[in-house]
PDB file with one MODEL, atoms N, CA, C and O in Angstrom:
MODEL        1
ATOM      1  N   MET A   1      -6.588  10.781  99.083  1.00  0.00           N
ATOM      2  CA  MET A   1      -7.518  11.664  98.603  1.00  0.00           C
ATOM      3  C   MET A   1      -8.832  10.942  98.276  1.00  0.00           C
ATOM      4  O   MET A   1      -8.811   9.943  97.558  1.00  0.00           O
ATOM      5  N   PHE A   2      -9.994  11.431  98.793  1.00  0.00           N
ATOM      6  CA  PHE A   2     -11.187  10.657  98.508  1.00  0.00           C
ATOM      7  C   PHE A   2     -12.383  11.676  98.574  1.00  0.00           C
ATOM      8  O   PHE A   2     -12.305  12.763  99.147  1.00  0.00           O
ATOM      9  N   THR A   3     -13.491  11.207  97.930  1.00  0.00           N
ATOM     10  CA  THR A   3     -14.778  11.934  97.900  1.00  0.00           C
ATOM     11  C   THR A   3     -15.854  10.893  97.752  1.00  0.00           C
ATOM     12  O   THR A   3     -15.887  10.172  96.755  1.00  0.00           O
ATOM     13  N   PRO A   4     -16.765  10.796  98.758  1.00  0.00           N
ATOM     14  CA  PRO A   4     -17.882   9.891  98.514  1.00  0.00           C
ATOM     15  C   PRO A   4     -18.936  10.511  97.693  1.00  0.00           C
ATOM     16  O   PRO A   4     -19.281  11.680  97.868  1.00  0.00           O
ATOM     17  N   PHE A   5     -19.499   9.672  96.718  1.00  0.00           N
ATOM     18  CA  PHE A   5     -20.625  10.103  95.978  1.00  0.00           C
ATOM     19  C   PHE A   5     -21.759   9.155  96.305  1.00  0.00           C
ATOM     20  O   PHE A   5     -21.525   7.947  96.328  1.00  0.00           O
ATOM     21  N   PHE A   6     -23.008   9.632  96.566  1.00  0.00           N
ATOM     22  CA  PHE A   6     -24.092   8.769  96.926  1.00  0.00           C
ATOM     23  C   PHE A   6     -24.924   8.569  95.672  1.00  0.00           C
ATOM     24  O   PHE A   6     -25.657   9.472  95.269  1.00  0.00           O
ATOM     25  N   ARG A   7     -24.826   7.421  95.059  1.00  0.00           N
ATOM     26  CA  ARG A   7     -25.682   7.107  93.913  1.00  0.00           C
ATOM     27  C   ARG A   7     -25.538   5.603  93.645  1.00  0.00           C
ATOM     28  O   ARG A   7     -24.678   4.911  94.191  1.00  0.00           O
ATOM     29  N   GLU A   8     -26.424   5.156  92.784  1.00  0.00           N
ATOM     30  CA  GLU A   8     -26.274   3.719  92.359  1.00  0.00           C
ATOM     31  C   GLU A   8     -25.238   3.646  91.324  1.00  0.00           C
ATOM     32  O   GLU A   8     -25.190   4.533  90.472  1.00  0.00           O
ATOM     33  N   GLY A   9     -24.381   2.644  91.319  1.00  0.00           N
ATOM     34  CA  GLY A   9     -23.329   2.461  90.341  1.00  0.00           C
ATOM     35  C   GLY A   9     -22.147   3.343  90.611  1.00  0.00           C
ATOM     36  O   GLY A   9     -22.120   4.182  91.511  1.00  0.00           O
ATOM     37  N   GLU A  10     -21.118   3.084  89.723  1.00  0.00           N
ATOM     38  CA  GLU A  10     -19.862   3.757  89.864  1.00  0.00           C
ATOM     39  C   GLU A  10     -19.938   5.167  89.292  1.00  0.00           C
ATOM     40  O   GLU A  10     -20.735   5.439  88.394  1.00  0.00           O
ATOM     41  N   VAL A  11     -19.115   6.049  89.810  1.00  0.00           N
ATOM     42  CA  VAL A  11     -18.866   7.381  89.320  1.00  0.00           C
ATOM     43  C   VAL A  11     -17.629   7.254  88.413  1.00  0.00           C
ATOM     44  O   VAL A  11     -16.531   7.007  88.914  1.00  0.00           O
ATOM     45  N   THR A  12     -17.780   7.411  87.138  1.00  0.00           N
ATOM     46  CA  THR A  12     -16.686   7.294  86.173  1.00  0.00           C
ATOM     47  C   THR A  12     -16.401   8.511  85.395  1.00  0.00           C
ATOM     48  O   THR A  12     -15.398   8.579  84.684  1.00  0.00           O
ATOM     49  N   ASP A  13     -17.259   9.487  85.504  1.00  0.00           N
ATOM     50  CA  ASP A  13     -17.071  10.714  84.750  1.00  0.00           C
ATOM     51  C   ASP A  13     -18.063  11.845  85.306  1.00  0.00           C
ATOM     52  O   ASP A  13     -18.807  11.652  86.268  1.00  0.00           O
ATOM     53  N   TYR A  14     -17.995  12.941  84.654  1.00  0.00           N
ATOM     54  CA  TYR A  14     -18.699  14.127  85.124  1.00  0.00           C
ATOM     55  C   TYR A  14     -20.230  13.845  85.066  1.00  0.00           C
ATOM     56  O   TYR A  14     -20.955  14.266  85.968  1.00  0.00           O
ATOM     57  N   ALA A  15     -20.710  13.162  84.051  1.00  0.00           N
ATOM     58  CA  ALA A  15     -22.072  12.901  83.834  1.00  0.00           C
ATOM     59  C   ALA A  15     -22.603  11.997  84.979  1.00  0.00           C
ATOM     60  O   ALA A  15     -23.681  12.267  85.508  1.00  0.00           O
ATOM     61  N   SER A  16     -21.911  10.995  85.345  1.00  0.00           N
ATOM     62  CA  SER A  16     -22.316  10.012  86.440  1.00  0.00           C
ATOM     63  C   SER A  16     -22.139  10.735  87.768  1.00  0.00           C
ATOM     64  O   SER A  16     -22.936  10.476  88.670  1.00  0.00           O
ATOM     65  N   ALA A  17     -21.178  11.606  87.964  1.00  0.00           N
ATOM     66  CA  ALA A  17     -21.065  12.303  89.179  1.00  0.00           C
ATOM     67  C   ALA A  17     -22.234  13.277  89.416  1.00  0.00           C
ATOM     68  O   ALA A  17     -22.662  13.522  90.544  1.00  0.00           O
ATOM     69  N   MET A  18     -22.715  13.807  88.308  1.00  0.00           N
ATOM     70  CA  MET A  18     -23.864  14.810  88.375  1.00  0.00           C
ATOM     71  C   MET A  18     -25.151  14.093  88.862  1.00  0.00           C
ATOM     72  O   MET A  18     -26.075  14.751  89.343  1.00  0.00           O
ATOM     73  N   LYS A  19     -25.210  12.765  88.740  1.00  0.00           N
ATOM     74  CA  LYS A  19     -26.382  11.968  89.149  1.00  0.00           C
ATOM     75  C   LYS A  19     -26.362  11.614  90.650  1.00  0.00           C
ATOM     76  O   LYS A  19     -27.286  10.990  91.172  1.00  0.00           O
ATOM     77  N   ALA A  20     -25.262  12.040  91.332  1.00  0.00           N
ATOM     78  CA  ALA A  20     -25.171  11.744  92.744  1.00  0.00           C
ATOM     79  C   ALA A  20     -26.273  12.533  93.594  1.00  0.00           C
ATOM     80  O   ALA A  20     -26.727  13.620  93.235  1.00  0.00           O
ATOM     81  N   ASP A  21     -26.636  11.891  94.713  1.00  0.00           N
ATOM     82  CA  ASP A  21     -27.635  12.548  95.589  1.00  0.00           C
ATOM     83  C   ASP A  21     -26.889  13.606  96.483  1.00  0.00           C
ATOM     84  O   ASP A  21     -26.256  13.281  97.487  1.00  0.00           O
ATOM     85  N   LYS A  22     -27.009  14.814  96.064  1.00  0.00           N
ATOM     86  CA  LYS A  22     -26.294  15.930  96.776  1.00  0.00           C
ATOM     87  C   LYS A  22     -26.870  16.161  98.167  1.00  0.00           C
ATOM     88  O   LYS A  22     -26.103  16.479  99.076  1.00  0.00           O
ATOM     89  N   ALA A  23     -28.167  16.021  98.383  1.00  0.00           N
ATOM     90  CA  ALA A  23     -28.771  16.072  99.666  1.00  0.00           C
ATOM     91  C   ALA A  23     -28.235  15.100 100.619  1.00  0.00           C
ATOM     92  O   ALA A  23     -27.951  15.443 101.766  1.00  0.00           O
ATOM     93  N   MET A  24     -28.074  13.827 100.172  1.00  0.00           N
ATOM     94  CA  MET A  24     -27.571  12.855 101.010  1.00  0.00           C
ATOM     95  C   MET A  24     -26.132  13.109 101.402  1.00  0.00           C
ATOM     96  O   MET A  24     -25.759  12.834 102.543  1.00  0.00           O
ATOM     97  N   TYR A  25     -25.309  13.623 100.502  1.00  0.00           N
ATOM     98  CA  TYR A  25     -23.994  14.072 100.769  1.00  0.00           C
ATOM     99  C   TYR A  25     -24.002  15.112 101.934  1.00  0.00           C
ATOM    100  O   TYR A  25     -23.224  15.067 102.886  1.00  0.00           O
ATOM    101  N   GLY A  26     -24.974  16.054 101.749  1.00  0.00           N
ATOM    102  CA  GLY A  26     -25.129  17.090 102.810  1.00  0.00           C
ATOM    103  C   GLY A  26     -25.395  16.501 104.201  1.00  0.00           C
ATOM    104  O   GLY A  26     -24.802  16.922 105.194  1.00  0.00           O
ATOM    105  N   ARG A  27     -26.354  15.461 104.247  1.00  0.00           N
ATOM    106  CA  ARG A  27     -26.565  14.877 105.530  1.00  0.00           C
ATOM    107  C   ARG A  27     -25.303  14.145 106.090  1.00  0.00           C
ATOM    108  O   ARG A  27     -24.964  14.222 107.271  1.00  0.00           O
ATOM    109  N   TYR A  28     -24.643  13.432 105.140  1.00  0.00           N
ATOM    110  CA  TYR A  28     -23.358  12.790 105.522  1.00  0.00           C
ATOM    111  C   TYR A  28     -22.350  13.816 106.115  1.00  0.00           C
ATOM    112  O   TYR A  28     -21.797  13.639 107.200  1.00  0.00           O
ATOM    113  N   PHE A  29     -22.156  14.885 105.332  1.00  0.00           N
ATOM    114  CA  PHE A  29     -21.224  15.892 105.740  1.00  0.00           C
ATOM    115  C   PHE A  29     -21.609  16.448 107.154  1.00  0.00           C
ATOM    116  O   PHE A  29     -20.716  16.590 107.989  1.00  0.00           O
ATOM    117  N   HIS A  30     -22.824  16.748 107.433  1.00  0.00           N
ATOM    118  CA  HIS A  30     -23.261  17.322 108.645  1.00  0.00           C
ATOM    119  C   HIS A  30     -23.135  16.236 109.794  1.00  0.00           C
ATOM    120  O   HIS A  30     -22.841  16.559 110.945  1.00  0.00           O
ATOM    121  N   GLY A  31     -23.362  14.997 109.428  1.00  0.00           N
ATOM    122  CA  GLY A  31     -23.118  13.956 110.415  1.00  0.00           C
ATOM    123  C   GLY A  31     -21.736  13.758 110.851  1.00  0.00           C
ATOM    124  O   GLY A  31     -21.444  13.484 112.015  1.00  0.00           O
ATOM    125  N   MET A  32     -20.828  13.910 109.832  1.00  0.00           N
ATOM    126  CA  MET A  32     -19.460  13.845 110.191  1.00  0.00           C
ATOM    127  C   MET A  32     -18.945  15.068 110.987  1.00  0.00           C
ATOM    128  O   MET A  32     -18.128  14.952 111.901  1.00  0.00           O
ATOM    129  N   LEU A  33     -19.458  16.220 110.597  1.00  0.00           N
ATOM    130  CA  LEU A  33     -19.101  17.538 111.315  1.00  0.00           C
ATOM    131  C   LEU A  33     -19.517  17.408 112.751  1.00  0.00           C
ATOM    132  O   LEU A  33     -18.764  17.760 113.660  1.00  0.00           O
ATOM    133  N   LYS A  34     -20.744  16.891 112.970  1.00  0.00           N
ATOM    134  CA  LYS A  34     -21.258  16.759 114.392  1.00  0.00           C
ATOM    135  C   LYS A  34     -20.381  15.814 115.140  1.00  0.00           C
ATOM    136  O   LYS A  34     -20.336  15.901 116.367  1.00  0.00           O
ATOM    137  N   ARG A  35     -19.683  14.919 114.506  1.00  0.00           N
ATOM    138  CA  ARG A  35     -18.774  14.011 115.257  1.00  0.00           C
ATOM    139  C   ARG A  35     -17.318  14.452 115.235  1.00  0.00           C
ATOM    140  O   ARG A  35     -16.429  13.688 115.613  1.00  0.00           O
ATOM    141  N   GLY A  36     -17.068  15.687 114.793  1.00  0.00           N
ATOM    142  CA  GLY A  36     -15.732  16.260 114.828  1.00  0.00           C
ATOM    143  C   GLY A  36     -14.792  15.939 113.660  1.00  0.00           C
ATOM    144  O   GLY A  36     -13.581  16.138 113.751  1.00  0.00           O
ATOM    145  N   VAL A  37     -15.358  15.450 112.586  1.00  0.00           N
ATOM    146  CA  VAL A  37     -14.610  15.206 111.401  1.00  0.00           C
ATOM    147  C   VAL A  37     -14.992  16.183 110.364  1.00  0.00           C
ATOM    148  O   VAL A  37     -16.159  16.265 109.982  1.00  0.00           O
ATOM    149  N   TYR A  38     -14.005  16.962 109.874  1.00  0.00           N
ATOM    150  CA  TYR A  38     -14.246  18.049 108.910  1.00  0.00           C
ATOM    151  C   TYR A  38     -13.969  17.606 107.520  1.00  0.00           C
ATOM    152  O   TYR A  38     -12.823  17.321 107.171  1.00  0.00           O
ATOM    153  N   LEU A  39     -15.009  17.540 106.700  1.00  0.00           N
ATOM    154  CA  LEU A  39     -14.881  17.145 105.249  1.00  0.00           C
ATOM    155  C   LEU A  39     -15.238  18.377 104.386  1.00  0.00           C
ATOM    156  O   LEU A  39     -15.812  19.357 104.861  1.00  0.00           O
ATOM    157  N   PRO A  40     -14.863  18.272 103.088  1.00  0.00           N
ATOM    158  CA  PRO A  40     -15.207  19.364 102.202  1.00  0.00           C
ATOM    159  C   PRO A  40     -16.777  19.486 102.198  1.00  0.00           C
ATOM    160  O   PRO A  40     -17.486  18.481 102.250  1.00  0.00           O
ATOM    161  N   PRO A  41     -17.267  20.712 102.136  1.00  0.00           N
ATOM    162  CA  PRO A  41     -18.715  20.865 102.097  1.00  0.00           C
ATOM    163  C   PRO A  41     -19.471  20.520 100.836  1.00  0.00           C
ATOM    164  O   PRO A  41     -20.700  20.569 100.791  1.00  0.00           O
ATOM    165  N   ALA A  42     -18.728  20.177  99.830  1.00  0.00           N
ATOM    166  CA  ALA A  42     -19.339  19.814  98.560  1.00  0.00           C
ATOM    167  C   ALA A  42     -18.588  18.545  97.963  1.00  0.00           C
ATOM    168  O   ALA A  42     -17.400  18.314  98.188  1.00  0.00           O
ATOM    169  N   GLN A  43     -19.360  17.798  97.226  1.00  0.00           N
ATOM    170  CA  GLN A  43     -18.773  16.594  96.558  1.00  0.00           C
ATOM    171  C   GLN A  43     -17.669  16.889  95.657  1.00  0.00           C
ATOM    172  O   GLN A  43     -16.796  16.053  95.424  1.00  0.00           O
ATOM    173  N   TRP A  44     -17.682  18.083  95.129  1.00  0.00           N
ATOM    174  CA  TRP A  44     -16.712  18.441  94.066  1.00  0.00           C
ATOM    175  C   TRP A  44     -15.336  18.774  94.552  1.00  0.00           C
ATOM    176  O   TRP A  44     -14.474  19.151  93.758  1.00  0.00           O
ATOM    177  N   GLU A  45     -15.084  18.636  95.937  1.00  0.00           N
ATOM    178  CA  GLU A  45     -13.830  18.824  96.470  1.00  0.00           C
ATOM    179  C   GLU A  45     -13.439  17.513  97.037  1.00  0.00           C
ATOM    180  O   GLU A  45     -14.273  16.612  97.127  1.00  0.00           O
ATOM    181  N   ALA A  46     -12.146  17.349  97.445  1.00  0.00           N
ATOM    182  CA  ALA A  46     -11.646  16.050  97.956  1.00  0.00           C
ATOM    183  C   ALA A  46     -11.158  16.205  99.432  1.00  0.00           C
ATOM    184  O   ALA A  46     -10.697  17.271  99.839  1.00  0.00           O
ATOM    185  N   ALA A  47     -11.276  15.133 100.184  1.00  0.00           N
ATOM    186  CA  ALA A  47     -10.719  15.026 101.528  1.00  0.00           C
ATOM    187  C   ALA A  47      -9.363  14.346 101.406  1.00  0.00           C
ATOM    188  O   ALA A  47      -9.141  13.542 100.501  1.00  0.00           O
ATOM    189  N   PHE A  48      -8.468  14.671 102.314  1.00  0.00           N
ATOM    190  CA  PHE A  48      -7.119  14.094 102.211  1.00  0.00           C
ATOM    191  C   PHE A  48      -6.773  13.449 103.478  1.00  0.00           C
ATOM    192  O   PHE A  48      -7.162  13.931 104.541  1.00  0.00           O
ATOM    193  N   VAL A  49      -6.042  12.353 103.424  1.00  0.00           N
ATOM    194  CA  VAL A  49      -5.425  11.680 104.539  1.00  0.00           C
ATOM    195  C   VAL A  49      -3.941  11.808 104.359  1.00  0.00           C
ATOM    196  O   VAL A  49      -3.436  11.588 103.258  1.00  0.00           O
ATOM    197  N   SER A  50      -3.203  12.165 105.431  1.00  0.00           N
ATOM    198  CA  SER A  50      -1.739  12.401 105.407  1.00  0.00           C
ATOM    199  C   SER A  50      -1.008  11.718 106.587  1.00  0.00           C
ATOM    200  O   SER A  50      -1.616  11.169 107.505  1.00  0.00           O
ATOM    201  N   TYR A  51       0.271  11.788 106.503  1.00  0.00           N
ATOM    202  CA  TYR A  51       1.104  11.260 107.536  1.00  0.00           C
ATOM    203  C   TYR A  51       0.935  12.009 108.836  1.00  0.00           C
ATOM    204  O   TYR A  51       1.335  11.494 109.881  1.00  0.00           O
ATOM    205  N   ALA A  52       0.374  13.174 108.825  1.00  0.00           N
ATOM    206  CA  ALA A  52       0.088  13.932 110.036  1.00  0.00           C
ATOM    207  C   ALA A  52      -1.072  13.367 110.856  1.00  0.00           C
ATOM    208  O   ALA A  52      -1.193  13.620 112.055  1.00  0.00           O
ATOM    209  N   HIS A  53      -1.953  12.564 110.145  1.00  0.00           N
ATOM    210  CA  HIS A  53      -3.027  11.835 110.776  1.00  0.00           C
ATOM    211  C   HIS A  53      -2.475  10.662 111.598  1.00  0.00           C
ATOM    212  O   HIS A  53      -1.694   9.868 111.074  1.00  0.00           O
ATOM    213  N   THR A  54      -2.849  10.541 112.823  1.00  0.00           N
ATOM    214  CA  THR A  54      -2.404   9.371 113.641  1.00  0.00           C
ATOM    215  C   THR A  54      -3.414   8.251 113.463  1.00  0.00           C
ATOM    216  O   THR A  54      -4.488   8.427 112.888  1.00  0.00           O
ATOM    217  N   GLU A  55      -3.022   7.080 113.987  1.00  0.00           N
ATOM    218  CA  GLU A  55      -3.914   5.957 113.895  1.00  0.00           C
ATOM    219  C   GLU A  55      -5.213   6.273 114.730  1.00  0.00           C
ATOM    220  O   GLU A  55      -6.306   5.835 114.368  1.00  0.00           O
ATOM    221  N   LYS A  56      -5.067   7.013 115.808  1.00  0.00           N
ATOM    222  CA  LYS A  56      -6.236   7.421 116.624  1.00  0.00           C
ATOM    223  C   LYS A  56      -7.115   8.297 115.775  1.00  0.00           C
ATOM    224  O   LYS A  56      -8.327   8.080 115.778  1.00  0.00           O
ATOM    225  N   ASP A  57      -6.595   9.294 115.029  1.00  0.00           N
ATOM    226  CA  ASP A  57      -7.325  10.164 114.120  1.00  0.00           C
ATOM    227  C   ASP A  57      -8.109   9.324 113.114  1.00  0.00           C
ATOM    228  O   ASP A  57      -9.297   9.564 112.899  1.00  0.00           O
ATOM    229  N   LEU A  58      -7.466   8.361 112.511  1.00  0.00           N
ATOM    230  CA  LEU A  58      -8.177   7.581 111.520  1.00  0.00           C
ATOM    231  C   LEU A  58      -9.216   6.633 112.097  1.00  0.00           C
ATOM    232  O   LEU A  58     -10.205   6.319 111.435  1.00  0.00           O
ATOM    233  N   ASN A  59      -9.001   6.178 113.311  1.00  0.00           N
ATOM    234  CA  ASN A  59     -10.065   5.355 113.927  1.00  0.00           C
ATOM    235  C   ASN A  59     -11.263   6.225 114.293  1.00  0.00           C
ATOM    236  O   ASN A  59     -12.397   5.763 114.171  1.00  0.00           O
ATOM    237  N   ILE A  60     -11.061   7.444 114.731  1.00  0.00           N
ATOM    238  CA  ILE A  60     -12.125   8.360 114.998  1.00  0.00           C
ATOM    239  C   ILE A  60     -12.925   8.612 113.735  1.00  0.00           C
ATOM    240  O   ILE A  60     -14.155   8.575 113.749  1.00  0.00           O
ATOM    241  N   ALA A  61     -12.222   8.866 112.647  1.00  0.00           N
ATOM    242  CA  ALA A  61     -12.924   9.189 111.378  1.00  0.00           C
ATOM    243  C   ALA A  61     -13.694   7.989 110.879  1.00  0.00           C
ATOM    244  O   ALA A  61     -14.803   8.117 110.359  1.00  0.00           O
ATOM    245  N   ILE A  62     -13.099   6.824 111.042  1.00  0.00           N
ATOM    246  CA  ILE A  62     -13.843   5.582 110.577  1.00  0.00           C
ATOM    247  C   ILE A  62     -15.046   5.352 111.408  1.00  0.00           C
ATOM    248  O   ILE A  62     -16.090   4.986 110.870  1.00  0.00           O
ATOM    249  N   GLY A  63     -14.968   5.543 112.685  1.00  0.00           N
ATOM    250  CA  GLY A  63     -16.121   5.508 113.645  1.00  0.00           C
ATOM    251  C   GLY A  63     -17.195   6.462 113.267  1.00  0.00           C
ATOM    252  O   GLY A  63     -18.378   6.129 113.188  1.00  0.00           O
ATOM    253  N   ALA A  64     -16.710   7.755 113.016  1.00  0.00           N
ATOM    254  CA  ALA A  64     -17.723   8.808 112.705  1.00  0.00           C
ATOM    255  C   ALA A  64     -18.409   8.486 111.352  1.00  0.00           C
ATOM    256  O   ALA A  64     -19.604   8.729 111.186  1.00  0.00           O
ATOM    257  N   ALA A  65     -17.654   7.949 110.417  1.00  0.00           N
ATOM    258  CA  ALA A  65     -18.234   7.569 109.130  1.00  0.00           C
ATOM    259  C   ALA A  65     -19.346   6.490 109.281  1.00  0.00           C
ATOM    260  O   ALA A  65     -20.454   6.583 108.753  1.00  0.00           O
ATOM    261  N   ALA A  66     -18.924   5.447 110.068  1.00  0.00           N
ATOM    262  CA  ALA A  66     -19.868   4.332 110.267  1.00  0.00           C
ATOM    263  C   ALA A  66     -21.194   4.887 110.886  1.00  0.00           C
ATOM    264  O   ALA A  66     -22.284   4.604 110.388  1.00  0.00           O
ATOM    265  N   GLU A  67     -21.067   5.679 111.977  1.00  0.00           N
ATOM    266  CA  GLU A  67     -22.258   6.341 112.578  1.00  0.00           C
ATOM    267  C   GLU A  67     -23.025   7.113 111.636  1.00  0.00           C
ATOM    268  O   GLU A  67     -24.250   7.014 111.570  1.00  0.00           O
ATOM    269  N   SER A  68     -22.278   7.956 110.829  1.00  0.00           N
ATOM    270  CA  SER A  68     -22.995   8.854 109.898  1.00  0.00           C
ATOM    271  C   SER A  68     -23.704   8.091 108.852  1.00  0.00           C
ATOM    272  O   SER A  68     -24.833   8.441 108.508  1.00  0.00           O
ATOM    273  N   PHE A  69     -23.092   7.031 108.302  1.00  0.00           N
ATOM    274  CA  PHE A  69     -23.750   6.151 107.323  1.00  0.00           C
ATOM    275  C   PHE A  69     -25.046   5.557 107.907  1.00  0.00           C
ATOM    276  O   PHE A  69     -26.071   5.539 107.225  1.00  0.00           O
ATOM    277  N   ARG A  70     -25.012   5.072 109.158  1.00  0.00           N
ATOM    278  CA  ARG A  70     -26.169   4.511 109.818  1.00  0.00           C
ATOM    279  C   ARG A  70     -27.318   5.551 109.887  1.00  0.00           C
ATOM    280  O   ARG A  70     -28.495   5.209 109.767  1.00  0.00           O
ATOM    281  N   ASP A  71     -26.944   6.789 110.079  1.00  0.00           N
ATOM    282  CA  ASP A  71     -27.924   7.922 110.250  1.00  0.00           C
ATOM    283  C   ASP A  71     -28.648   8.215 108.905  1.00  0.00           C
ATOM    284  O   ASP A  71     -29.750   8.761 108.889  1.00  0.00           O
ATOM    285  N   LEU A  72     -27.984   7.829 107.764  1.00  0.00           N
ATOM    286  CA  LEU A  72     -28.608   8.192 106.497  1.00  0.00           C
ATOM    287  C   LEU A  72     -29.868   7.327 106.217  1.00  0.00           C
ATOM    288  O   LEU A  72     -30.519   7.500 105.187  1.00  0.00           O
TER     289      LEU A  72
ENDMDL
END
């Protein structure tokens, strides 16, 4: 289970999560979606990795994340 928050410093509580850059998350979300990786549309939800995901699935997601981060 994971959720990226785009901000300086750690997210340790609700107040620090609220300081995250929501627009940047939106750009990241759409970058991943464009590359075929479906994430929650809001930072307040979590993405999950399970045994159903193959090594190929994970490599695709990692590649999509790297490309999406570069686009930010």
